[in-house]
C-alpha positions as CSV (number, residue, x, y, z in Angstrom):
1,M,42.8,14.1,-43.0
2,A,40.4,16.9,-42.1
3,R,41.2,16.6,-38.4
4,T,44.8,16.8,-39.2
5,A,44.3,20.0,-41.1
6,K,42.4,21.5,-38.1
7,R,45.3,20.7,-35.8
8,Y,47.6,22.6,-38.1
9,Q,45.2,25.5,-38.2
10,K,45.3,25.6,-34.4
11,A,49.0,25.9,-34.5
12,E,48.6,29.0,-36.7
13,T,46.1,30.5,-34.2
14,G,48.3,29.8,-31.2
15,Y,51.1,31.8,-32.8
16,K,48.8,34.9,-33.0
17,Q,47.6,34.6,-29.4
18,S,50.9,33.9,-27.6
19,G,53.3,36.0,-29.8
20,L,55.7,33.0,-29.8
21,P,56.6,31.0,-32.9
22,V,54.5,27.9,-33.2
23,F,56.0,24.7,-34.6
24,S,53.8,22.1,-36.1
25,A,55.4,18.9,-34.7
26,G,55.6,15.3,-35.9
27,I,56.4,12.7,-33.3
28,Y,58.5,9.9,-34.8
29,S,58.9,6.5,-33.0
30,R,60.6,3.3,-34.1
31,V,61.3,-0.1,-32.7
32,S,64.0,-2.3,-34.1
33,V,63.8,-5.8,-35.5
34,D,66.1,-6.7,-32.7
35,S,64.1,-8.3,-29.9
36,G,66.8,-7.4,-27.4
37,E,65.8,-3.8,-27.1
38,N,64.5,-3.0,-23.6
39,K,60.9,-2.1,-22.6
40,T,61.6,1.6,-22.4
41,E,62.0,1.6,-26.2
42,T,58.4,0.6,-26.9
43,I,56.5,2.7,-29.4
44,E,54.0,3.7,-26.8
45,N,56.7,4.8,-24.3
46,Q,58.6,6.8,-27.0
47,I,55.4,8.7,-28.0
48,E,54.5,9.4,-24.4
49,I,58.0,10.8,-23.7
50,A,57.6,13.1,-26.7
51,R,54.1,14.2,-25.7
52,Q,55.3,14.9,-22.2
53,F,58.0,17.1,-23.6
54,V,55.4,19.0,-25.6
55,R,53.2,19.5,-22.5
56,E,56.1,20.6,-20.3
57,N,57.3,23.0,-23.0
58,N,53.9,24.6,-23.6
59,S,53.3,25.0,-19.9
60,S,56.6,26.7,-19.1
61,T,56.6,30.4,-18.6
62,E,60.2,30.6,-20.0
63,R,59.4,28.8,-23.3
64,K,60.8,30.1,-26.5
65,M,58.2,28.5,-28.7
66,D,54.8,26.7,-28.7
67,L,54.5,23.2,-30.0
68,Q,51.4,21.7,-31.6
69,I,51.4,18.0,-32.4
70,Y,50.3,17.5,-36.0
71,D,50.7,13.7,-36.2
72,T,52.6,10.6,-35.0
73,Y,54.7,8.5,-37.4
74,I,55.5,4.9,-36.5
75,D,57.9,2.2,-37.8
76,R,57.5,-1.1,-35.9
77,G,60.0,-3.9,-36.3
78,I,62.2,-1.8,-38.7
79,T,66.0,-1.5,-38.4
80,G,67.5,1.9,-37.8
81,T,70.4,1.3,-40.2
82,S,68.1,1.9,-43.2
83,F,65.9,4.9,-44.0
84,D,63.7,2.9,-46.3
85,R,60.8,2.9,-43.8
86,K,57.2,3.7,-44.5
87,G,56.6,5.8,-41.3
88,F,59.8,7.7,-41.9
89,M,59.0,8.4,-45.6
90,R,55.5,9.6,-44.7
91,L,57.2,11.9,-42.1
92,M,59.5,13.4,-44.7
93,E,56.7,13.8,-47.2
94,D,54.9,15.9,-44.6
95,V,58.0,17.9,-43.9
96,K,58.4,18.6,-47.6
97,G,54.7,19.5,-47.9
98,H,55.2,22.0,-45.1
99,K,52.6,20.3,-42.9
100,I,55.2,19.9,-40.1
101,N,58.3,22.0,-39.4
102,C,59.5,20.1,-36.3
103,I,60.4,16.5,-35.7
104,I,60.4,15.1,-32.1
105,V,62.0,11.8,-31.2
106,K,62.8,10.1,-27.9
107,D,66.4,9.9,-28.7
108,L,68.7,10.0,-31.7
109,S,68.9,6.2,-32.0
110,R,65.1,6.1,-32.7
111,F,65.7,8.4,-35.7
112,G,68.5,6.3,-37.2
113,R,71.7,4.3,-36.5
114,D,73.6,5.0,-39.7
115,Y,75.9,7.8,-38.6
116,I,76.6,9.2,-42.1
117,E,72.9,9.3,-43.2
118,T,71.6,10.4,-39.8
119,G,74.1,13.2,-39.7
120,N,73.2,14.2,-43.3
121,Y,69.5,14.5,-42.3
122,I,70.1,16.4,-39.1
123,G,72.9,18.6,-40.4
124,K,71.8,19.3,-44.0
125,I,68.4,18.0,-45.2
126,L,66.2,19.1,-42.3
127,P,67.9,22.6,-41.9
128,F,67.4,23.1,-45.7
129,L,63.7,22.3,-45.4
130,G,63.4,24.6,-42.4
131,C,62.6,21.8,-40.0
132,R,63.6,21.8,-36.4
133,F,64.9,18.5,-34.9
134,I,64.5,17.6,-31.2
135,A,65.9,14.5,-29.5
136,V,64.3,14.7,-26.0
137,T,66.4,12.4,-23.8
138,D,69.6,13.5,-25.6
139,G,68.8,17.2,-24.8
140,F,69.4,18.2,-28.4
141,D,67.5,20.9,-30.2
142,S,68.8,21.9,-33.7
143,M,67.5,25.5,-33.3
144,S,68.5,26.1,-29.7
145,G,71.2,28.6,-28.8
146,N,73.7,25.9,-27.9
147,A,73.0,23.7,-31.0
148,A,76.5,24.3,-32.3
149,E,78.1,23.1,-29.0
150,S,75.8,20.1,-28.9
151,Q,76.6,19.0,-32.4
152,L,79.9,17.3,-31.6
153,A,78.2,15.4,-28.8
154,M,75.5,14.3,-31.3
155,D,78.1,13.3,-33.8
156,I,79.8,11.1,-31.2
157,K,76.4,9.6,-30.1
158,N,75.7,9.0,-33.8
159,L,78.9,7.0,-34.1
160,V,78.1,5.1,-30.9
161,N,74.6,4.2,-32.3
162,D,76.2,3.0,-35.5
163,M,78.7,0.9,-33.6
164,Y,75.9,-0.5,-31.4
165,A,73.9,-1.5,-34.5
166,K,76.9,-3.3,-36.0
167,D,77.5,-5.1,-32.6
168,I,73.8,-6.2,-32.6
169,S,74.2,-7.4,-36.1
170,K,77.2,-9.5,-35.2
171,R,75.6,-11.0,-32.1
172,S,72.3,-11.7,-34.0
173,A,74.2,-13.5,-36.8
174,L,76.1,-15.6,-34.2
175,A,72.8,-16.4,-32.3
176,K,71.2,-17.5,-35.6
177,K,74.2,-19.7,-36.5
178,M,74.1,-21.4,-33.1
179,A,70.4,-22.0,-33.4
180,A,70.9,-23.5,-36.8
181,Q,73.6,-25.8,-35.5
182,A,71.2,-26.9,-32.8
183,G,68.7,-28.0,-35.5
184,S,66.4,-25.0,-35.0
185,Y,64.6,-23.6,-38.1
186,I,65.7,-19.9,-38.3
187,G,63.6,-18.8,-41.3
188,S,60.8,-16.3,-41.0
189,F,58.2,-18.5,-42.7
190,A,57.9,-22.3,-42.9
191,P,58.6,-23.9,-46.3
192,Y,55.5,-24.9,-48.3
193,G,54.4,-28.2,-46.9
194,Y,55.4,-27.5,-43.3
195,N,54.4,-25.5,-40.2
196,V,56.7,-24.1,-37.5
197,V,56.2,-25.1,-33.9
198,N,58.3,-24.3,-30.8
199,I,59.3,-27.4,-28.9
200,N,61.5,-26.9,-25.8
201,G,62.9,-23.7,-27.2
202,I,63.7,-25.2,-30.6
203,R,61.7,-24.1,-33.7
204,K,60.7,-27.4,-35.4
205,L,59.1,-28.0,-38.8
206,V,55.9,-30.2,-38.7
207,V,54.4,-31.6,-41.8
208,D,51.3,-29.9,-43.2
209,N,49.7,-32.9,-44.8
210,E,47.5,-31.1,-47.4
211,C,50.4,-29.0,-48.8
212,A,52.9,-31.9,-48.4
213,G,50.7,-33.9,-50.8
214,I,51.2,-31.2,-53.5
215,V,55.0,-31.2,-52.9
216,R,55.1,-35.0,-53.5
217,L,53.0,-34.6,-56.6
218,V,55.4,-32.0,-58.0
219,F,58.4,-34.2,-57.3
220,E,56.8,-37.3,-58.8
221,K,55.6,-35.6,-61.9
222,Y,59.0,-34.1,-62.6
223,A,60.7,-37.4,-62.0
224,G,58.2,-39.0,-64.3
225,G,59.3,-36.7,-67.2
226,C,56.9,-33.7,-66.9
227,S,58.3,-30.3,-67.8
228,Y,57.9,-27.2,-65.7
229,N,55.1,-26.1,-68.0
230,D,53.4,-29.5,-67.8
231,I,53.4,-29.2,-64.0
232,I,52.2,-25.6,-64.0
233,S,49.3,-26.5,-66.4
234,Y,48.3,-29.5,-64.1
235,L,48.3,-27.3,-61.0
236,Y,46.3,-24.6,-62.6
237,T,43.8,-27.0,-64.2
238,N,43.2,-28.7,-60.8
239,K,42.7,-25.2,-59.2
240,I,45.7,-25.5,-56.8
241,H,46.7,-22.2,-55.4
242,R,50.3,-21.0,-55.9
243,I,52.3,-20.7,-52.7
244,S,51.8,-16.9,-52.2
245,D,48.0,-17.3,-52.6
246,Y,48.0,-20.3,-50.2
247,K,49.5,-17.9,-47.6
248,K,46.8,-15.4,-48.4
249,Y,43.8,-17.8,-48.4
250,H,45.2,-20.5,-46.0
251,H,43.9,-23.4,-48.0
252,V,45.3,-25.3,-51.0
253,Y,42.4,-25.4,-53.5
254,C,40.8,-22.4,-55.1
255,E,37.3,-21.7,-53.8
256,S,34.4,-19.6,-55.2
257,G,35.2,-15.9,-55.2
258,E,39.0,-16.4,-55.1
259,T,41.5,-15.5,-57.8
260,L,43.5,-18.4,-59.2
261,H,47.0,-17.7,-60.5
262,Q,49.4,-20.1,-62.2
263,W,52.6,-21.2,-60.5
264,G,55.9,-19.7,-61.6
265,Q,58.7,-21.8,-63.1
266,N,61.2,-20.4,-60.6
267,V,58.9,-21.4,-57.7
268,I,58.7,-25.0,-59.1
269,K,62.5,-25.1,-59.5
270,G,63.1,-23.8,-56.0
271,L,60.7,-26.4,-54.5
272,L,62.4,-29.2,-56.4
273,S,65.9,-28.0,-55.3
274,N,65.1,-27.7,-51.6
275,P,66.6,-30.4,-49.4
276,V,64.2,-29.5,-46.5
277,Y,61.8,-32.0,-48.0
278,T,64.2,-34.9,-47.1
279,G,64.1,-34.0,-43.4
280,N,67.4,-32.0,-43.5
281,L,68.0,-28.3,-42.9
282,V,70.6,-26.3,-44.9
283,Q,70.7,-22.7,-43.4
284,C,72.8,-19.6,-43.1
285,K,73.2,-19.3,-46.8
286,K,73.4,-15.5,-46.4
287,S,75.6,-13.7,-44.0
288,A,74.6,-10.5,-42.1
289,G,76.3,-7.7,-43.8
290,L,76.0,-4.7,-41.4
291,Y,78.9,-5.5,-39.1
292,K,81.0,-6.1,-42.2
293,G,80.2,-2.7,-43.6
294,Q,77.5,-4.0,-46.0
295,K,74.0,-2.6,-46.0
296,K,72.4,-5.9,-46.9
297,A,73.0,-9.6,-46.2
298,M,75.3,-11.2,-48.8
299,P,75.4,-14.8,-50.1
300,A,77.7,-16.9,-47.8
301,S,80.3,-19.3,-49.1
302,K,79.3,-23.0,-49.0
303,D,81.7,-23.7,-46.1
304,E,79.7,-21.2,-44.0
305,W,76.4,-23.0,-44.6
306,V,75.0,-24.9,-41.6
307,T,73.6,-28.3,-42.3
308,A,71.6,-30.4,-39.8
309,S,70.3,-33.8,-40.7
310,G,67.1,-35.5,-39.5
311,T,65.7,-32.4,-37.9
312,H,62.1,-33.1,-38.9
313,E,59.8,-35.5,-40.8
314,A,60.7,-36.0,-44.5
315,V,58.0,-35.4,-47.2
316,I,59.9,-37.3,-49.9
317,S,62.6,-40.0,-49.9
318,N,66.3,-39.3,-50.4
319,G,66.2,-41.4,-53.5
320,L,63.5,-39.4,-55.2
321,F,65.3,-36.1,-54.2
322,E,68.6,-37.3,-55.6
323,E,67.0,-38.5,-58.8
324,V,65.3,-35.1,-59.3
325,Q,68.7,-33.3,-58.6
326,Q,70.4,-35.3,-61.4
327,M,67.6,-34.4,-63.8
328,L,67.8,-30.7,-62.9
329,K,71.5,-30.7,-63.6
330,K,70.9,-32.0,-67.1
331,T,68.5,-29.2,-67.9
332,V,70.7,-26.4,-66.6
333,K,72.0,-24.4,-69.5
334,C,75.5,-23.2,-69.7
335,A,76.1,-19.9,-68.0
336,P,75.9,-16.9,-70.4
337,K,79.2,-15.4,-71.4
338,Q,80.3,-12.4,-69.4
339,Y,80.5,-9.2,-71.6
340,T,82.5,-6.2,-70.7
341,D,80.4,-3.5,-72.2
342,K,77.8,-2.9,-69.6
343,E,76.9,0.7,-70.6
344,T,75.2,-0.5,-73.9
345,D,74.0,-3.8,-72.5
346,N,70.2,-4.2,-72.5
347,I,69.6,-0.4,-72.4
348,Y,65.8,-0.7,-72.6
349,R,65.5,-3.0,-69.6
350,N,63.9,-0.3,-67.4
351,I,61.9,1.7,-69.9
352,L,60.3,-0.7,-72.4
353,Y,56.8,-1.9,-71.6
354,C,54.0,-3.9,-73.3
355,G,51.4,-1.5,-74.6
356,I,48.6,-4.1,-73.9
357,C,49.1,-5.3,-70.3
358,G,51.5,-2.6,-69.2
359,K,54.1,-5.1,-67.9
360,R,57.8,-4.6,-68.5
361,M,59.1,-6.4,-71.7
362,H,61.3,-9.4,-71.0
363,P,64.8,-9.4,-72.7
364,V,66.4,-12.5,-74.2
365,F,69.9,-12.3,-75.9
366,Y,71.9,-14.1,-78.5
367,G,75.6,-13.8,-79.0
368,C,77.6,-13.3,-82.2
369,R,80.0,-15.9,-83.2
370,G,83.6,-14.8,-82.8
371,K,82.6,-11.5,-81.3
372,D,82.4,-10.3,-77.7
373,E,79.0,-8.8,-78.0
374,R,75.3,-9.8,-77.7
375,H,72.0,-8.5,-79.1
376,F,68.7,-8.5,-77.5
377,S,65.1,-9.1,-78.4
378,Y,62.1,-8.4,-76.2
379,Y,58.8,-10.1,-75.7
380,C,55.9,-9.9,-73.3
381,R,56.0,-12.8,-70.8
382,N,52.3,-12.6,-70.2
383,A,51.7,-13.9,-73.7
384,Y,52.6,-17.3,-72.3
385,M,50.4,-17.1,-69.2
386,I,47.5,-19.5,-68.9
387,D,45.6,-17.5,-66.2
388,G,43.7,-14.2,-66.3
389,R,47.0,-12.3,-66.9
390,K,47.4,-13.7,-70.4
391,C,48.3,-11.1,-73.0
392,G,48.7,-11.0,-76.8
393,K,52.0,-11.9,-78.4
394,N,54.3,-8.9,-78.5
395,Y,57.9,-8.9,-79.8
396,I,60.6,-6.7,-81.2
397,R,64.3,-7.0,-81.9
398,E,66.8,-4.6,-80.4
399,E,68.2,-3.3,-83.6
400,H,64.8,-2.4,-84.9
401,L,64.0,-0.5,-81.7
402,D,67.4,1.3,-81.9
403,I,66.7,2.6,-85.4
404,Y,63.3,3.9,-84.5
405,V,64.2,5.4,-81.1
406,M,67.4,7.1,-82.5
407,G,65.5,8.6,-85.4
408,Q,62.6,9.8,-83.3
409,L,64.9,11.1,-80.6
410,R,67.0,13.2,-83.0
411,Q,63.8,14.5,-84.7
412,V,62.2,15.5,-81.3
413,L,65.3,17.1,-80.0
414,K,65.5,19.3,-83.1
415,S,61.8,20.1,-83.0
416,Q,62.2,21.2,-79.4
417,K,65.1,23.4,-80.5
418,V,67.4,21.6,-78.1
419,K,71.0,22.7,-78.7
420,A,74.0,20.5,-78.2
421,K,75.8,23.1,-76.0
422,D,72.7,23.2,-73.7
423,C,72.6,19.4,-73.4
424,I,76.3,19.3,-72.7
425,Q,76.1,22.0,-70.1
426,A,73.2,20.2,-68.4
427,N,75.2,17.0,-68.5
428,N,78.3,18.7,-67.1
429,S,76.1,20.2,-64.3
430,L,74.8,16.8,-63.4
431,C,78.3,15.4,-63.3
432,S,79.4,18.3,-61.1
433,Q,76.5,17.6,-58.7
434,K,77.5,14.0,-58.4
435,I,81.2,14.8,-57.8
436,N,80.3,17.5,-55.2
437,A,78.2,14.9,-53.4
438,Y,81.2,12.5,-53.4
439,L,83.5,15.2,-52.2
440,E,81.0,16.2,-49.5
441,E,80.9,12.6,-48.3
442,E,84.7,12.7,-48.1
443,K,84.5,15.7,-45.8
444,E,81.9,13.9,-43.6
445,L,84.2,10.9,-43.3
446,A,87.1,13.2,-42.2
447,K,84.8,14.8,-39.6
448,A,83.7,11.5,-38.4
449,C,87.3,10.2,-38.1
450,E,88.2,13.4,-36.2
451,A,85.3,13.0,-33.8
452,V,86.3,9.4,-33.1
453,K,89.9,10.4,-32.6
454,E,88.9,13.1,-30.1
455,E,86.6,10.6,-28.3
456,C,89.5,8.1,-28.1
457,A,91.8,10.8,-26.7
458,L,89.2,11.7,-24.1
459,K,88.9,8.0,-23.1
460,F,92.6,7.8,-22.7
461,M,92.7,10.9,-20.4
462,Q,89.8,9.4,-18.4
463,Y,91.6,6.1,-18.1
464,K,94.8,7.8,-16.9
465,E,92.8,9.8,-14.3
466,G,91.0,6.6,-13.1
467,E,87.6,7.7,-14.4
468,S,87.4,5.0,-17.0
469,T,88.5,1.4,-17.3
470,K,91.3,0.1,-19.5
471,E,88.8,-2.1,-21.3
472,E,86.7,1.0,-22.3
473,Y,89.8,2.8,-23.5
474,L,91.0,-0.2,-25.6
475,K,87.5,-0.6,-27.0
476,S,87.5,3.1,-28.0
477,R,91.0,2.7,-29.6
478,Q,89.9,-0.4,-31.5
479,Y,86.8,1.4,-32.8
480,K,89.1,4.3,-33.9
481,K,91.2,1.9,-35.9
482,E,88.1,0.3,-37.5
483,Q,86.7,3.7,-38.4
484,E,90.0,4.8,-40.0
485,N,90.2,1.6,-42.0
486,F,86.6,2.0,-43.2
487,S,87.2,5.7,-44.0
488,E,90.3,4.9,-46.1
489,K,88.5,2.2,-48.0
490,R,85.5,4.4,-48.7
491,K,87.7,7.3,-49.8
492,A,89.3,5.0,-52.4
493,E,85.9,4.0,-53.6
494,L,84.8,7.7,-53.8
495,R,87.9,8.6,-55.9
496,E,87.1,5.8,-58.3
497,K,83.5,7.1,-58.5
498,I,84.7,10.6,-59.3
499,Q,87.0,9.3,-62.0
500,D,84.2,7.2,-63.5
501,C,81.8,10.1,-63.4
502,K,84.2,12.3,-65.4
503,L,84.7,9.6,-68.0
504,Q,81.0,9.0,-68.4
505,A,80.3,12.7,-68.7
506,E,82.8,13.0,-71.5
507,E,81.4,10.0,-73.4
508,K,77.9,11.4,-73.1
509,N,79.0,14.8,-74.3
510,Q,80.5,13.2,-77.4
511,F,77.3,11.3,-78.0
512,L,75.0,14.3,-77.5
513,E,77.1,16.3,-79.9
514,A,76.9,13.5,-82.5
515,I,73.2,13.0,-82.2
516,L,72.4,16.7,-82.6
517,K,75.0,17.8,-85.2
518,T,75.6,14.9,-87.5
519,T,73.4,12.9,-89.9
520,L,72.8,9.4,-88.6
521,K,72.3,6.7,-91.2
522,A,69.8,4.0,-90.2
523,E,72.2,1.2,-91.1
524,K,74.9,2.7,-88.9
525,C,72.7,4.0,-86.1
526,Q,74.6,4.8,-83.0
527,K,73.4,3.4,-79.7
528,L,72.3,5.1,-76.5
529,D,73.8,3.9,-73.2
530,I,71.5,3.0,-70.4
531,H,72.1,6.2,-68.4
532,L,71.4,8.5,-71.3
533,A,68.4,6.5,-72.4
534,E,66.8,6.7,-69.0
535,A,67.7,10.4,-68.7
536,L,65.9,11.3,-71.9
537,I,63.1,8.7,-72.1
538,A,60.4,8.1,-69.5
539,K,59.0,5.0,-71.1
540,I,58.4,3.2,-74.4
541,L,55.2,1.3,-75.1
542,L,55.2,-1.5,-77.7
543,F,52.1,-2.8,-79.3
544,P,51.6,-6.1,-81.2
545,D,50.8,-4.3,-84.5
546,G,54.2,-2.6,-84.5
547,I,53.1,0.7,-83.1
548,I,55.6,2.3,-80.7
549,E,54.9,5.1,-78.3
550,I,57.8,7.0,-76.8
551,Y,57.3,9.3,-73.8
552,Y,60.2,11.8,-73.3
553,K,61.2,13.4,-70.0
554,F,62.0,16.8,-71.7
555,T,58.6,17.3,-73.5
556,D,55.1,18.2,-72.2
557,G,54.3,14.5,-71.6
558,G,52.8,13.7,-75.0
559,A,53.9,10.5,-76.8
560,Q,55.6,10.3,-80.2
561,V,53.8,7.5,-82.1
562,G,55.1,5.5,-85.0
563,K,56.1,2.2,-86.4
């Protein structure tokens, strides 16, 4: 960290000596999860291209600025369609902290492949933060004299990058499906009880005898009438590492100096439900979502699953597996009734914590006969642990929590001299911000459609003049149609969001007015909705002796304590 600070100080000194503005630069490089990217896209190559640009700039007698490299930021094996990347987030933290005021990338695709979010960063966020953006091989500099003229070309390249990412997603999904149909294991990690080996280009599962013995033991105990808790207790008593700790320590039994954790019920259930242990593979249960306009992979329908039989050695017999499946079906409870009121459903789920262990309280609900409603109670799951995470019993009913929270909230708001009109004004302002963001996205969609339309028209002219092929023009026209369809669908979603935002703001205003201007009787205590609860309350701590601590977002951080 000290050396980094020195580099930044040198940039300040360089400004004084040369008389030119000095930019403290961060070099950002990224390689995708896609193994098909060519060798010129390696992390090392990207960084060297950026460094060479800095050297050439600083040695030029016609330079308009000096560049001093502050740090490099790397994301290896991360898709460009998401900005949830550690290296990128560290980069933006340094931009916000004024440690760097220039970002250098090899080309735009390294920065991101989502054209809306990439355009938002380059066109709005970075200029707002006073940060220059340079894409070396694209010849783009956000603060150069021809930046405005280059913006349209960058917008089009943005769209091309987005289209490329979707094309890669589609081809990758198809390749995985073909591999699964050929009996190849396509998962990232082998199931517990197996290892993955590559045999003649096919990823095969090979039995790991030590772990396979634990798998058989779990199946046999469950078939013999043991409950989940019985199995968990047995595994813990016999010092058998849970699966995640097995991956960490690379052996089954807990040894001296290692931490032993109990197995989870869902892990046991998942193991008992997995047909892989009979020598069969059931894969492609999720479909790649990017080329379908989805950010994440979504569950696939059963007819899309790929099943391959006899692909590897079985750990248990088909008979034992089927017996266990029948037993699992009998223990599955009926699915809970679907309730329509989602705004008041489990409003404390993100803010209620155990005051002893600090873990989030777990909700359970019970319905009311003849009424379309449900009520919650909360307990600390760690109270039922048998390992070192065991906590004391901690429990509260939702209605008791409602009475206390509403009473305290009204009291604190009054003591803070919070007025209803101020809260309503703040709520309306927040609503306006959301609506403006949606309207701004609509404008961006229109700009993107116009850019694609112009590109398609250009391709048509090039085709007519013999400078482009018919296939290239048809591909451009098809992409224009896809973009228009996507834009219309997204605009409809945005209009719905705007309407919902207005309705929610009105409901919250009525609630705020009620809580601050009327007398609330405990037995007829109004309820918060989840949005308002999380807007006002940072967290609630519950202790076994009935003590409740509430930390509000609008106070100086102190807690209101009571029973």
